[in-house]
C-alpha positions in Angstrom: -66.1 4.2 47.8 -63.8 6.7 46.1 -61.8 7.2 49.3 -61.6 3.5 50.0 -60.3 2.8 46.5 -57.9 5.8 46.6 -56.5 4.5 49.9 -56.0 1.0 48.4 -54.1 2.5 45.5 -51.9 4.5 47.8 -51.3 1.6 50.2 -50.2 -0.6 47.3 -48.1 2.1 45.6 -46.3 3.4 48.7 -46.9 1.7 52.0 -46.6 -1.9 50.9 -43.2 -1.1 49.3 -41.7 0.4 52.4 -43.9 0.1 55.5 -41.0 0.8 57.9 -41.0 4.4 56.7 -44.4 5.0 58.4 -45.4 4.7 62.1 -48.5 2.8 61.2 -51.2 2.6 58.5 -53.4 5.3 60.1 -50.4 7.7 60.2 -49.6 6.8 56.6 -53.1 7.7 55.4 -53.0 11.0 57.4 -49.8 12.0 55.7 -51.1 11.0 52.3 -54.4 13.0 52.8 -52.8 16.1 54.5 -49.2 16.5 53.6 -48.6 14.9 50.2 -49.5 17.6 47.8 -51.2 16.2 44.7 -50.7 12.6 45.6 -54.0 12.3 47.4 -56.1 14.1 44.8 -54.4 12.1 42.0 -55.2 8.8 43.8 -58.8 10.0 44.1 -58.9 10.7 40.4 -57.5 7.2 39.7 -60.1 5.7 42.0 -62.9 7.5 40.3 -61.7 6.3 36.9 -61.4 2.7 38.1 -64.9 2.7 39.5 -66.3 4.3 36.3 -64.6 1.6 34.3 -66.5 -1.0 36.2 -69.9 0.6 35.6 -70.6 -1.7 32.7 -70.0 -5.3 33.7 -68.3 -7.8 31.4 -70.0 -10.9 30.2 -67.9 -12.9 32.6 -69.1 -10.7 35.5 -72.7 -11.2 34.4 -72.2 -14.9 34.2 -70.7 -15.0 37.7 -73.7 -13.1 39.0 -76.1 -15.6 37.3 -74.2 -18.5 39.0 -75.1 -17.2 42.5 -78.5 -15.8 41.7 -80.9 -16.3 44.5 -78.3 -16.0 47.3 -78.9 -12.3 47.7 -77.5 -9.1 46.4 -74.3 -9.2 48.5 -73.4 -12.7 47.0 -74.1 -11.4 43.5 -72.0 -8.3 44.0 -69.1 -10.3 45.5 -69.2 -12.8 42.6 -69.1 -10.1 40.0 -66.2 -8.3 41.8 -64.3 -11.6 42.2 -64.7 -12.3 38.5 -63.5 -8.7 37.6 -60.4 -9.4 39.6 -59.8 -12.6 37.7 -60.4 -11.0 34.2 -57.3 -10.3 32.1 -59.2 -7.8 29.9 
């Protein structure tokens, strides 16, 4: 999950701004992971911090989970994450 979040951070920060600079997304990630100095490790640190911040769900996330209770773990997880993406604080 850390790698997935780190890649999302890098894609948003660099690739989405100037995609024409890179051959394709796979090449972009290869460059970020192998040729970018501290950029990749910094993104991993940021990803780890983001995931740690989500360890304790907000009340709104708990409520979203409750609304879909009984539909299975995947539905509850998605409802909580969707709510987290909506939260302002």
